[in-house]
N, C-alpha and C positions, 0 to 999 in steps of 0.2 A: 596502526598509524596510517592515516590517509596520506598518500604520497603526492608528489607534484606530478600527477599523471597528466598526459596530454591527449590521451584517447582511452577508450573503454575496451578492456580485453574481451575477446570472443572465445567462449569455451564450448568445445565440441563434445556433447554428452555421449556421442557414440563411442568415444575412446574408452568409456567405462566398460564396454562389452568384451574387451579382450584383456587378458592378464599382461599382454605385451605393451599395451598402450595406456592401461589404467594408471600406472605411476605418473605418466606425463600429465594426464588429466588432473590428478590430485595435486600435483605440484603447481599447475597453472591456477587451479581453483584456490589453493591456499594463498597464492599471491593476490588474487582478486579479492579474497575475503579480508586480508590483513592490510593491504596497501591501497585499495581503491574503493571498495564498498559498492561498486556498480560493475555489472558485466552483462554481456549478451550471452545467451545460450542458443545453440543451434543443434539440429538433430535431436530434438526434444521429445519426439514420438507423440505429440498431440496431433490427431488426425487433421489433415488439411481441410477437409470439408467442415469440421467443427469450427475452424477459424474463419473460413470463407463465408459460411452461413451467417456468422455473427457480423462480419464486416459488411456484408451486403444488406443487413437489416438496419445499419446505423443511419444512413442518409434519409430513409423513409421515416424512421422513428423520430428523428429530430426535425424533419420538415414540417411536422405538425405545429400549428400556431401555439405559442406558450400559453395563451388563454383558452385554447380549445378544450372542449369537454374531455377529450382523450388524455390530455396531460393533467388537467385539474383533478380528474377522478383518481389519479395515482400520485397526487402531490405529496411531497414529503411531510407536509404539516398534518396529514391524516394518520401518520404512523408513529407510535411511541418507539418503534425500533429504528427510526431515522432511515427508512427505506422508501424509495419512490423518487418522484421527479422534483428537481429544484431549478429555478430560472437563473439566467445570467445575473451575477451580482448578489445572489442570495447567500453565498458562502464567502467567508473572509479568511485570509491568511495574514497573520501579524497585523490585524486591524484594518486591512485594505481589502476591498471587494475584489474577488476573482472574476475574470471575464470568461466564464464557462457556464454551460448548462449541463445537467447530468441526470441520469437515472441510476439509482442505487438499488442493487439486489444483494441477496445473500443465500447461503445454503438454506433451503426451505425447512423451517422448523415450526412446530405448533407454538402458540402463545400459552405458556404454562406458568407465567408469572402470577403470583398472588401475594397479598399482604403477608409480611413475615419473612419473605425471601429478600436477599440483598437487592437493592433497587437496580443495580447494573444488570441483573438477570433479565430485566424487562427489555433489554436490547436484543434479546433472542426472540425470534418470532417469524411470522409469515411475510412473504413479499406482497407487494401490490402489483398486479399484472395488468398491463394495458389491454383494454377490451377490443381495440380496433383491429388487432392482429393476433388471433388466438395462437398462431404457430410460434409466436415469439417466445412463449414460455418454454417450449421444448428446446429451442435454440439456446436460450440462456441456461437452462438447467443442464443441458449436455455440456456446455462450455464450463460451467462451474465444476461438474464432475471430473472432466478431463484435467482442469487446472488443479483441482484438489489432488488428483493422482500424481500429476507432475510435481507439485510441491512436496509430496511425500518421497518421491524418488530423489528429488534434489536434496532434501534434508539428509538422506542417508549418505549421499556423496559428501555433503558439507561436513557431517560428523566424521567421516573417514579422513577427510582432508585436515581436520583439526585433531586427529588422533583420538577420537571418541568412539565408543560403541555405536554402531549404526542406528540403534533405536533410541539413543539417549535424548535427543531433542524433541521427541514426540510428547513427552510428559508436559511440555509447556503449551501445547496446542489446544485450541477450542474446537468444539464440534461445528462451529459456524464460521465460515469464511465469507468475505464481502467482495463484491464486484461493482465497479462503476463503469458506466458507459458515458463517456465525456465528449462534448462537442465544444470546441473553441471557435466562435465566429471569427470571420476575417476582421482585421483591425487596421485602421489607417492612422499611423502615428502623427500625420500632419494635422489631423482634426481631433485626435484624442491622444494626449501624451501618456495616458495610463495604458501600458501594454502588458499588464500583469495578467497572464492567463492563470497562473498559480504563483503566489509569491514564494520566496526562498523558505525552505522548510526541510525538516527531516521527517520521514514517514513515522508517524506515532500510532497508527491504527492497526499495525500488523507485525507479524514475526518476520516475514519476507514479503516483498512485492514483486509480482510477475506482470510486466506491462507489455501489452500488445499495442504497438504504434500502428494504427489502422489507416493511416493516410499514405499517399505515395512518397517515395524517398525525396522528392523535391520539396516537400513540406517540412520545415524545421520548427523548432520551438523548445524542445527539452534540452536542458543544460545541467551539468553537475559542477560543483565548486571544488577545485583542487586545493592543495595545501597552501599555496601562495596567493589564494584569493582570485584565481583566474577562472572564468566560466568556460567550461569545455562543452562543445556541442555533442549531443548524443543523437546522431542522425538515424533515420529509418534504415535498417538492414532487413531485407525481405527474408521471411521464414525464420525469424528469430524472436525471442522475447528479451526485453531488457529486465534484468533482475537486480534488485537492490535491498540492502539490509535495513530492517526496521529498528526502531529505538529499543524495543524489548530485547532483541538479539544482541545489541551492543551492551546492554546491561548484563545479561547472563554471561557473556564472554568477557566481562570486565574490561571492555574497551579494546580487546585484541582485534575484534571485528567491529569497525565503526560504521555507524549510519552516516551517509554522506549527504550534505546539503545539496538540494537541487531546486529547480524552478522551471516554469514554462512561460515563454514569451509569446504573446499574440503576434500574428504577422499578416501579410496581405492575403493569405489563403486560409480558408477554414481548415480545421484539424480535428481528427477523431483519435481518441485514445481510450484504451480499456485496461485499467489497472485491476489486478486481482490481489487482494490483501489476505494473506494466510493468517488466520485468526489466532489470537493469544487467549489462553484460559483466563477468564475474568477473576477467578479466585486466587490467581498468582499474587503472592505478597512480595514486598520488597526484600524481606529476609530470605524467602525461598529463592527469589531471583538472584540474589547476591551470593548465597551460601552453597547452592547445589553444586556448582562447578568451580568454586573459588580455588580450590587446591589445584585443579587441573590447569587453570589459566594463569595461576600466579607466576609460574616459571616463564610462560610465554610473554606475559606482560613485562617481566624484568628484562627480557631479551630485546624489547623494542628500544629504539633510541630514546634517551632521556627517560621521562616518565609519561610520555604523551599518551600511551595506551591506557593509562589509568584514569585519565581525565574524561569522564563520561558526562556528556551533555544530555540530560534526560528529564523531561517534565515529570515522568513517573517517579524518579528518585528525588527530584527537587521539590515536588509538591508535598502536600500534607496528608495525602490519601494513601492508605497502606496497601490497597489492592489495585491491580491493573484495571479491573472492571470499573471501579469508581473513578479512577483517573480518566478512563475513556469516556465515561458518561459526562464528566465535567467538560471535556474537550468538545464533545458533540453538542452539548447544550450551549456552550459559548459560541460555537460556529453557527448553530441553527436556533436562534433564540425564540423564534415563533413556536417551534416544536417544544422547546423547553418550557415556555410559559403554559402551553396547553396541557402537557402530560406530566410535567415534573415541577409543578408550582411550589411544592413544599421545600424544594432545595434550590429552585431557580436563582433566587437572589444571592444565596450563599456562593453558588458556583460563578455567577457572572461578576460578582464583586471580589472574588478571590484571585489575586494576581500572583499567587505563589507558583 
């Protein structure tokens, strides 16, 4: 049950290292999982140079002109995996253009898709790497490796906080995780009333999201929605990641751990943000997602006030597609229709006209 929180809890992962403090960590984590859906983590053991190298690369990368060769050569419309650069306004949330530009990367994998495999398997494949700065690839790949490791350490703690075997949650993961480098240009509301950096949404593309807010603490924008409909600021806290639940995790936990609606508002200062989406296995079916841990979470759901924990808001469950992978492919095609027309023409019209 998402509670009427007024701020986001800060979880110190170093508490897990001592048997004296580990129970305190697990108690705090359980509260964050079941009552908020958002948290900060500190003492996460991601090397500082991995983070600082990435942060330092962002201004130079986005300073390139959107029509420059360096951006066009890695444009998202070149990639059936939906990896690459997209301009401000090219992605929508709830039908409204988002005021952000971004580079999308993922765990580097070969393109092994061929006719006869599920179409969603085509989402796995290689990145497009900007040629103007060859060192960027090593910076990105190191960051993805470190965040992959952090995600695995975190999942073991989450499982323990929910009274599960530490390895239980790994069966739902994909071998490919996704990373976005996002730039929100400065916005003047007096001349442009649309300040939607990203519209209100629940994360639908990952198991968990690990967000690096890469701008100074004076730069705001990220907000989460509490139970009474109040938008709560999630300010920058140095040396932390903001972590939030994705919709797939809400489904598997039967609403005990709810994905929380959030948004980004544009402001007078430009903002940099780096979300890492822990990938969900494309072959995950609705039946598997609902049945694997049903018995475990049934008693916890009953313990929540009323039946709120059982009310799961999920495009995966509500849609007509049985696998997570096809649900994801539909979402990506609807968000990036130029890519859909180019690489997925056979299903394009079915997906864009399907409002289930």
